[in-house]
C-alpha positions as a printed NumPy array, in Angstrom:
array([[ -43.498,  -35.085, -166.382],
       [ -43.156,  -35.763, -170.099],
       [ -41.035,  -33.557, -172.146],
       [ -42.066,  -32.632, -175.95 ],
       [ -39.446,  -30.805, -177.788],
       [ -40.766,  -28.467, -181.287],
       [ -38.328,  -29.05 , -183.506],
       [ -37.872,  -27.578, -187.33 ],
       [ -34.868,  -29.732, -188.383],
       [ -33.353,  -33.103, -188.239],
       [ -30.422,  -31.436, -186.33 ],
       [ -32.77 ,  -30.027, -183.822],
       [ -34.722,  -33.385, -183.257],
       [ -31.05 ,  -35.112, -182.944],
       [ -29.874,  -32.651, -180.498],
       [ -33.632,  -32.85 , -178.205],
       [ -33.342,  -36.522, -178.152],
       [ -29.345,  -36.414, -176.51 ],
       [ -30.807,  -33.942, -174.08 ],
       [ -33.593,  -36.446, -172.927],
       [ -36.684,  -35.539, -174.306],
       [ -39.297,  -37.982, -174.585],
       [ -40.749,  -36.918, -178.128],
       [ -40.337,  -34.313, -180.54 ],
       [ -43.107,  -32.373, -182.51 ],
       [ -42.011,  -31.61 , -185.836],
       [ -43.353,  -27.909, -187.136],
       [ -42.632,  -27.349, -190.893],
       [ -42.326,  -23.971, -192.446],
       [ -46.314,  -23.749, -192.743],
       [ -46.673,  -23.177, -189.209],
       [ -47.184,  -19.963, -187.13 ],
       [ -44.17 ,  -20.09 , -184.901],
       [ -41.154,  -20.552, -186.819],
       [ -37.806,  -21.844, -185.11 ],
       [ -34.962,  -20.636, -187.792],
       [ -34.115,  -20.089, -191.387],
       [ -33.639,  -23.392, -192.73 ],
       [ -37.114,  -24.801, -192.222],
       [ -38.799,  -26.914, -194.819],
       [ -42.056,  -28.072, -195.525],
       [ -43.567,  -30.506, -192.825],
       [ -44.418,  -33.443, -195.069],
       [ -41.047,  -33.387, -196.16 ],
       [ -39.844,  -33.164, -192.648],
       [ -41.728,  -35.728, -190.744],
       [ -39.822,  -38.686, -192.578],
       [ -36.41 ,  -36.77 , -192.167],
       [ -37.013,  -36.773, -188.457],
       [ -38.634,  -39.958, -187.879],
       [ -35.741,  -41.541, -189.605],
       [ -33.331,  -39.944, -187.415],
       [ -34.269,  -40.34 , -183.883],
       [ -35.59 ,  -43.53 , -181.83 ],
       [ -38.036,  -41.125, -179.967],
       [ -42.149,  -40.722, -181.174],
       [ -42.423,  -38.024, -183.419],
       [ -45.746,  -35.813, -183.528],
       [ -46.231,  -33.346, -186.568],
       [ -47.873,  -29.5  , -185.704],
       [ -48.801,  -27.078, -188.132],
       [ -50.11 ,  -26.747, -191.724],
       [ -51.864,  -30.333, -191.905],
       [ -54.559,  -29.577, -194.299],
       [ -55.399,  -31.037, -197.72 ],
       [ -57.69 ,  -29.795, -200.634],
       [ -60.689,  -30.741, -198.984],
       [ -60.11 ,  -28.076, -196.394],
       [ -60.242,  -24.691, -198.809]])
């Protein structure tokens, strides 16, 4: 079984990795399920998490551009 953990901060991503998660799912403040008071926008969070962990990082929630409106 693979374990993918949803995170909204670098601290959570590092913790998930140290606990043995196979990957993390980065979720920014735009997503529907909020994971804390320190959330930042997804496109700011993604590079920070990618730089902080060595496991795969997926992105979730709030992914749109002007063509989607």
